[in-house]
Backbone as JSON, one array per atom type, in Angstrom:
{
  "sequence": "MAVITYGYDLVQNVRTLVVPASTSVQKVCIHNHEHATSKEVFIGNSEVTVDNGMHAVATATGEVQLLPGDDLYAITAQTGVNLRILVVR",
  "N": [[19.65, -0.15, -10.48], [17.1, -1.32, -8.44], [14.58, -3.78, -8.06], [11.85, -4.55, -6.13], [9.51, -6.72, -4.62], [6.51, -6.99, -2.72], [4.09, -8.75, -0.78], [1.01, -8.66, 0.89], [-1.33, -9.76, 3.33], [-3.68, -8.01, 4.56], [-4.7, -7.1, 7.85], [-7.76, -6.61, 9.49], [-8.46, -3.28, 10.3], [-5.83, -2.73, 11.13], [-3.05, -0.85, 10.9], [-0.5, -1.11, 8.52], [2.92, -1.27, 7.74], [3.93, -0.99, 4.5], [5.79, -0.24, 2.6], [8.99, 0.29, 3.37], [11.06, 3.07, 4.45], [13.63, 4.51, 2.39], [16.98, 5.4, 1.36], [16.95, 6.45, -1.1], [14.99, 7.75, -3.9], [11.8, 6.24, -4.41], [9.85, 4.49, -6.7], [6.61, 3.43, -6.57], [4.38, 0.85, -7.16], [1.09, 0.05, -6.55], [-1.16, -2.5, -5.9], [-4.37, -3.49, -5.35], [-5.29, -6.55, -4.79], [-7.74, -7.76, -4.7], [-10.97, -8.95, -5.76], [-13.43, -8.22, -5.08], [-15.41, -5.42, -4.65], [-15.97, -4.58, -2.13], [-13.77, -5.03, -0.6], [-11.8, -2.92, 0.47], [-8.83, -0.92, 0.31], [-6.69, 1.42, 1.85], [-4.18, 3.85, 1.52], [-1.32, 5.61, 2.89], [0.46, 7.85, 5.11], [2.14, 7.19, 8.28], [0.0, 7.66, 9.93], [-2.29, 6.86, 8.67], [-5.77, 6.2, 8.04], [-8.95, 4.54, 7.46], [-10.55, 6.61, 6.89], [-8.98, 8.82, 6.14], [-7.13, 8.02, 4.26], [-5.7, 7.37, 0.94], [-7.66, 5.86, -1.48], [-7.17, 2.62, -2.68], [-8.25, 1.14, -5.36], [-10.13, -1.88, -5.89], [-8.71, -4.48, -7.81], [-7.29, -2.67, -9.34], [-4.29, -0.91, -10.34], [-2.14, 1.43, -8.95], [0.16, 4.24, -8.88], [2.73, 5.71, -6.9], [5.21, 8.06, -5.83], [7.85, 7.89, -3.62], [9.78, 9.96, -1.61], [13.25, 10.15, -0.47], [13.54, 8.77, 2.77], [10.81, 8.67, 3.23], [8.02, 6.59, 4.08], [5.45, 4.08, 3.48], [2.15, 3.25, 4.34], [-0.61, 0.95, 4.81], [-4.12, 0.27, 5.21], [-7.13, -1.48, 6.08], [-10.69, -1.98, 6.35], [-11.74, -4.42, 6.3], [-11.38, -8.05, 6.54], [-8.47, -9.94, 5.79], [-7.53, -8.81, 3.3], [-5.86, -8.74, 0.22], [-2.87, -7.3, -0.77], [-0.63, -6.1, -3.18], [2.67, -5.03, -3.85], [5.05, -3.27, -5.78], [8.28, -2.12, -5.97], [10.52, 0.22, -7.3], [13.79, 1.21, -7.23]],
  "CA": [[18.24, -0.1, -10.18], [16.61, -2.5, -7.73], [13.14, -4.02, -8.1], [11.46, -5.31, -4.94], [8.07, -6.98, -4.54], [5.96, -7.35, -1.41], [2.69, -9.18, -0.75], [0.46, -8.56, 2.24], [-2.72, -10.03, 3.67], [-3.92, -6.99, 5.58], [-5.57, -7.45, 8.97], [-8.8, -5.61, 9.7], [-8.2, -2.12, 11.15], [-4.44, -2.69, 11.59], [-2.17, -0.09, 10.0], [0.63, -1.97, 8.18], [3.99, -0.69, 6.94], [4.01, -1.78, 3.27], [7.04, 0.13, 1.92], [9.86, 0.99, 4.32], [11.83, 4.21, 3.95], [14.9, 4.23, 1.73], [17.81, 6.58, 1.18], [16.77, 6.93, -2.48], [13.61, 7.89, -4.37], [11.18, 4.96, -4.72], [8.62, 4.47, -7.49], [5.85, 2.36, -5.94], [3.13, 0.42, -7.79], [0.22, -0.53, -5.53], [-2.26, -3.25, -6.52], [-5.34, -4.14, -4.47], [-5.46, -7.81, -5.52], [-9.07, -8.3, -4.41], [-11.92, -8.81, -6.87], [-14.69, -7.73, -4.5], [-15.29, -3.98, -4.4], [-16.12, -4.33, -0.7], [-12.45, -5.21, 0.02], [-11.13, -1.66, 0.22], [-7.53, -0.64, 0.9], [-6.36, 2.84, 1.88], [-2.75, 4.03, 1.74], [-0.92, 6.93, 3.38], [1.61, 7.88, 6.03], [2.01, 6.36, 9.49], [-1.27, 7.97, 10.6], [-3.39, 6.57, 7.74], [-6.98, 5.52, 8.49], [-9.88, 4.34, 6.35], [-11.21, 7.89, 6.64], [-8.11, 9.85, 5.56], [-6.19, 7.44, 3.3], [-6.02, 7.33, -0.48], [-8.3, 4.6, -1.81], [-6.59, 1.76, -3.7], [-9.43, 0.47, -5.9], [-10.0, -3.32, -6.12], [-8.17, -4.93, -9.1], [-6.59, -1.6, -10.04], [-2.92, -0.63, -9.94], [-1.81, 2.85, -8.92], [1.57, 4.54, -8.64], [3.15, 6.88, -6.12], [6.66, 8.2, -5.69], [8.26, 8.22, -2.26], [11.08, 10.63, -1.51], [14.11, 9.54, 0.55], [13.07, 8.91, 4.15], [9.36, 8.46, 3.33], [7.52, 5.22, 4.04], [4.06, 3.98, 3.06], [1.33, 2.35, 5.15], [-1.92, 0.59, 4.27], [-5.1, -0.18, 6.2], [-8.42, -1.91, 5.53], [-11.73, -2.22, 7.35], [-12.18, -5.8, 6.11], [-10.43, -9.07, 6.94], [-7.78, -10.72, 4.76], [-7.43, -8.15, 2.0], [-4.55, -8.99, -0.36], [-2.26, -6.13, -1.38], [0.67, -6.36, -3.81], [3.49, -3.83, -3.99], [6.29, -3.37, -6.54], [9.08, -0.92, -5.71], [11.71, 0.4, -8.13], [14.71, 2.21, -6.65]],
  "C": [[17.85, -1.42, -9.51], [15.1, -2.57, -7.86], [12.8, -4.96, -6.96], [9.96, -5.52, -4.96], [7.7, -7.39, -3.12], [4.53, -7.83, -1.61], [2.2, -9.19, 0.69], [-0.97, -9.06, 2.28], [-3.02, -9.12, 4.85], [-4.93, -7.48, 6.61], [-6.53, -6.29, 9.22], [-8.39, -4.55, 10.72], [-6.8, -2.06, 11.77], [-3.61, -1.98, 10.54], [-0.9, -0.91, 9.79], [1.65, -1.21, 7.35], [4.16, -1.56, 5.69], [5.23, -1.43, 2.42], [7.89, 0.9, 2.93], [10.62, 2.13, 3.65], [13.15, 3.73, 3.34], [15.71, 5.52, 1.67], [17.7, 7.14, -0.23], [15.28, 7.08, -2.79], [13.08, 6.5, -4.73], [9.92, 5.18, -5.56], [7.85, 3.23, -7.03], [4.57, 2.1, -6.73], [2.34, -0.35, -6.73], [-0.93, -1.23, -6.23], [-3.11, -3.91, -5.43], [-5.78, -5.39, -5.21], [-6.81, -8.49, -5.23], [-10.0, -8.06, -5.59], [-13.3, -8.39, -6.37], [-14.51, -6.25, -4.16], [-15.44, -3.65, -2.92], [-14.79, -4.47, 0.05], [-11.59, -3.99, -0.29], [-9.8, -1.56, 0.96], [-7.29, 0.86, 0.81], [-4.88, 2.97, 2.22], [-2.46, 5.45, 2.21], [0.29, 6.83, 4.28], [1.32, 7.04, 7.28], [0.74, 6.63, 10.29], [-2.48, 7.62, 9.74], [-4.54, 5.84, 8.43], [-7.85, 5.27, 7.27], [-10.61, 5.63, 6.01], [-10.32, 8.92, 5.96], [-7.15, 9.33, 4.5], [-6.66, 7.55, 1.86], [-6.52, 5.93, -0.82], [-7.54, 3.87, -2.91], [-7.71, 0.85, -4.19], [-9.14, -1.01, -6.17], [-9.65, -3.59, -7.58], [-7.45, -3.85, -9.88], [-5.17, -1.45, -9.5], [-2.68, 0.87, -10.02], [-0.34, 3.04, -8.63], [1.73, 5.76, -7.75], [4.67, 6.9, -6.11], [6.95, 8.62, -4.26], [9.65, 8.86, -2.3], [11.94, 9.94, -0.45], [13.59, 9.82, 1.96], [11.58, 8.7, 4.33], [9.03, 6.98, 3.31], [6.04, 5.25, 3.71], [3.35, 2.91, 3.89], [0.03, 2.06, 4.43], [-2.81, 0.12, 5.42], [-6.37, -0.58, 5.48], [-9.41, -2.08, 6.67], [-12.27, -3.64, 7.24], [-11.08, -6.76, 6.56], [-9.78, -9.7, 5.72], [-7.71, -10.1, 3.39], [-6.0, -8.3, 1.48], [-4.05, -7.78, -1.13], [-0.9, -6.52, -1.94], [1.37, -5.04, -4.06], [4.72, -4.17, -4.84], [7.02, -2.04, -6.37], [10.28, -0.93, -6.65], [12.53, 1.52, -7.51], [15.83, 2.48, -7.63]]
}
């Protein structure tokens, strides 16, 4: 089992690859490390937008599972939003 951590300062309106695809299943913990509710993060596939992505609530941690070959992107409408990711393979 491998544990990998990533940290990102997301750029306003720029879709960012936050978990690259793997050949194995990945359990992904997503943490919007902002304390202001106005600093919203949205996650999804390579076409994610602030309108169609899943909301990652400020200061909350959520989990998703990625199947082999799947990757995960994030986007924000604000500047300098901090996102933390923990991946278990």
